[in-house]
Backbone as ProteinMPNN parsed JSONL, in Angstrom:
{"seq_chain_A": "MKRLLSTINTTYRVFKLLGNPEVSQMLERQSQSNAEMKAYIPALGKNHAFFHKHYIVQVVN", "coords_chain_A": {"N_chain_A": [[-16.913, -26.225, 0.503], [-16.458, -25.204, 3.047], [-14.322, -23.525, 2.492], [-15.56, -21.695, 0.79], [-17.372, -20.44, 2.544], [-15.517, -19.256, 4.254], [-14.298, -17.459, 2.472], [-16.471, -15.788, 1.856], [-16.97, -14.719, 4.389], [-14.547, -13.345, 4.861], [-14.629, -11.472, 2.759], [-16.889, -10.013, 3.517], [-15.946, -8.866, 5.901], [-13.896, -7.236, 4.887], [-15.332, -5.388, 3.286], [-16.863, -4.243, 5.3], [-14.865, -3.008, 6.797], [-13.923, -1.174, 4.848], [-16.108, 0.438, 4.696], [-15.906, 1.932, 6.94], [-15.293, 5.213, 7.892], [-12.848, 6.192, 8.976], [-10.968, 4.258, 8.252], [-11.107, 4.383, 5.454], [-10.138, 6.983, 5.058], [-7.522, 6.667, 6.014], [-6.508, 4.823, 4.138], [-6.671, 6.407, 1.863], [-4.815, 8.43, 2.451], [-2.51, 6.847, 2.511], [-2.374, 5.923, -0.149], [-1.969, 8.326, -1.432], [0.508, 9.016, -0.392], [2.017, 6.923, -1.491], [1.84, 7.588, -4.202], [3.226, 10.005, -4.221], [5.768, 9.074, -3.526], [6.36, 7.441, -5.734], [6.563, 9.399, -7.67], [8.806, 10.666, -6.772], [10.946, 8.841, -6.826], [12.107, 8.467, -9.566], [13.476, 10.877, -9.733], [15.691, 10.614, -8.194], [18.108, 9.773, -9.327], [21.356, 8.314, -10.08], [23.058, 5.928, -7.953], [21.791, 6.353, -5.453], [19.965, 5.778, -2.439], [16.739, 4.471, -1.724], [13.733, 4.169, 0.226], [11.848, 1.318, 0.84], [8.826, -0.283, 1.932], [9.66, -2.517, 3.436], [12.332, -2.865, 2.853], [15.574, -1.378, 2.322], [16.581, -0.002, -0.573], [19.31, -0.01, -2.674], [20.317, 1.9, -5.324], [22.254, 1.222, -8.035], [24.696, 1.765, -10.707]], "CA_chain_A": [[-17.955, -25.442, 1.158], [-15.831, -24.477, 4.148], [-13.517, -22.465, 1.872], [-16.503, -20.696, 0.29], [-17.837, -19.679, 3.709], [-14.388, -18.449, 4.704], [-14.14, -16.369, 1.507], [-17.601, -14.864, 2.049], [-16.737, -14.052, 5.664], [-13.437, -12.407, 4.661], [-15.121, -10.394, 1.899], [-17.781, -9.201, 4.341], [-15.124, -8.072, 6.826], [-13.187, -6.213, 4.106], [-16.28, -4.332, 2.936], [-17.234, -3.563, 6.535], [-13.737, -2.12, 7.092], [-13.889, -0.086, 3.87], [-17.232, 1.319, 5.001], [-15.52, 2.759, 8.083], [-14.673, 6.437, 7.361], [-11.453, 6.334, 9.418], [-10.16, 3.346, 7.444], [-11.018, 4.903, 4.088], [-9.226, 8.141, 5.094], [-6.165, 6.15, 6.168], [-6.117, 4.258, 2.848], [-6.487, 7.519, 0.924], [-3.517, 9.048, 2.779], [-1.458, 5.913, 2.115], [-2.246, 5.907, -1.61], [-1.377, 9.615, -1.805], [1.918, 8.894, -0.034], [2.63, 6.047, -2.49], [1.942, 8.341, -5.457], [4.316, 10.972, -4.04], [7.022, 8.324, -3.549], [6.604, 7.029, -7.118], [6.99, 10.586, -8.408], [10.115, 11.072, -6.254], [11.985, 7.847, -7.13], [12.891, 8.749, -10.779], [14.286, 12.077, -9.547], [16.836, 10.327, -7.328], [19.345, 9.639, -10.089], [22.144, 7.1, -9.837], [23.782, 5.735, -6.687], [21.054, 6.855, -4.294], [19.134, 4.761, -1.795], [15.392, 4.89, -1.362], [13.169, 3.279, 1.229], [10.659, 0.533, 0.559], [8.169, -0.584, 3.204], [10.413, -3.504, 4.206], [13.741, -2.93, 2.478], [16.261, -0.194, 1.808], [17.073, -0.424, -1.884], [20.415, 0.805, -3.178], [20.316, 1.956, -6.783], [23.628, 1.331, -8.546], [24.718, 1.721, -12.17]], "C_chain_A": [[-17.354, -24.587, 2.277], [-15.014, -23.293, 3.61], [-14.409, -21.334, 1.356], [-17.006, -19.819, 1.431], [-16.737, -18.763, 4.237], [-14.189, -17.239, 3.79], [-15.24, -15.33, 1.675], [-17.397, -14.055, 3.324], [-15.637, -12.996, 5.536], [-13.885, -11.21, 3.835], [-16.017, -9.451, 2.689], [-16.978, -8.295, 5.275], [-14.388, -6.956, 6.098], [-14.13, -5.067, 3.766], [-16.733, -3.556, 4.164], [-16.126, -2.58, 6.942], [-13.714, -0.921, 6.151], [-15.032, 0.899, 4.085], [-16.934, 2.243, 6.172], [-14.794, 4.006, 7.572], [-13.206, 6.614, 7.771], [-10.528, 5.469, 8.568], [-10.013, 3.888, 6.028], [-10.119, 6.138, 4.026], [-7.776, 7.686, 5.2], [-5.659, 5.587, 4.839], [-5.867, 5.35, 1.817], [-5.148, 8.21, 1.175], [-2.369, 8.161, 2.316], [-1.273, 5.911, 0.606], [-1.652, 7.216, -2.108], [0.125, 9.597, -1.522], [2.656, 8.025, -1.05], [2.824, 6.78, -3.812], [3.08, 9.355, -5.376], [5.67, 10.267, -4.115], [7.364, 7.898, -4.971], [7.075, 8.208, -7.956], [8.413, 10.974, -8.004], [11.236, 10.139, -6.713], [12.757, 8.146, -8.422], [13.813, 9.957, -10.63], [15.548, 11.809, -8.729], [18.159, 10.25, -8.094], [20.085, 8.373, -9.705], [22.789, 7.128, -8.455], [23.1, 6.389, -5.486], [20.24, 5.704, -3.711], [17.735, 5.323, -1.597], [14.762, 3.803, -0.509], [11.892, 2.627, 0.727], [10.041, 0.24, 1.922], [9.011, -1.522, 4.066], [11.912, -3.488, 3.936], [14.279, -1.542, 2.166], [16.922, -0.642, 0.516], [18.161, 0.536, -2.325], [20.396, 0.738, -4.696], [21.75, 2.152, -7.239], [23.612, 1.254, -10.061], [25.249, 0.411, -12.671]], "O_chain_A": [[-17.691, -23.414, 2.434], [-15.013, -22.208, 4.192], [-14.06, -20.159, 1.47], [-17.06, -18.596, 1.301], [-17.003, -17.625, 4.623], [-13.943, -16.13, 4.265], [-14.974, -14.128, 1.641], [-17.623, -12.845, 3.338], [-15.778, -11.884, 6.044], [-13.564, -10.068, 4.163], [-15.919, -8.232, 2.548], [-17.285, -7.112, 5.424], [-14.265, -5.85, 6.623], [-13.774, -3.901, 3.936], [-16.964, -2.349, 4.086], [-16.408, -1.463, 7.375], [-13.513, 0.213, 6.587], [-14.933, 2.063, 3.698], [-17.638, 3.233, 6.375], [-13.78, 3.88, 6.885], [-12.408, 7.132, 6.99], [-9.432, 5.896, 8.205], [-8.92, 3.859, 5.462], [-9.406, 6.325, 3.04], [-6.898, 8.253, 4.55], [-4.518, 5.839, 4.452], [-4.96, 5.235, 0.993], [-4.428, 8.537, 0.232], [-1.371, 8.655, 1.791], [-0.141, 5.898, 0.123], [-0.914, 7.227, -3.093], [0.919, 10.102, -2.316], [3.783, 8.338, -1.433], [3.851, 6.617, -4.47], [3.816, 9.544, -6.345], [6.614, 10.797, -4.7], [8.522, 7.98, -5.379], [7.898, 8.039, -8.855], [9.147, 11.549, -8.808], [12.353, 10.592, -6.963], [13.986, 8.088, -8.391], [14.824, 10.051, -11.326], [16.388, 12.698, -8.589], [19.207, 10.62, -7.566], [19.521, 7.472, -9.084], [23.029, 8.187, -7.874], [23.773, 6.919, -4.602], [19.874, 4.769, -4.423], [17.569, 6.514, -1.334], [15.206, 2.655, -0.522], [10.976, 3.299, 0.253], [10.665, 0.488, 2.953], [9.077, -1.354, 5.283], [12.683, -4.045, 4.717], [13.527, -0.643, 1.791], [17.736, -1.566, 0.519], [17.96, 1.75, -2.346], [20.452, -0.343, -5.282], [22.392, 3.137, -6.873], [22.657, 0.75, -10.653], [25.338, 0.202, -13.881]]}, "name": "protein", "num_of_chains": 1, "seq": "MKRLLSTINTTYRVFKLLGNPEVSQMLERQSQSNAEMKAYIPALGKNHAFFHKHYIVQVVN"}
């Protein structure tokens, strides 16, 4: 029961956040940035590094 209440509370907070126009604009910009990065990564070729949110990934052959 306690877990159910916690889940309902979390879900409510998420939907309340998504209803905020500033948050939805921020998420839209982030998803657009992610799409641009995904389009850019294949163009890097071999032996190039690209940046992940937490790691720098070195692509080697």
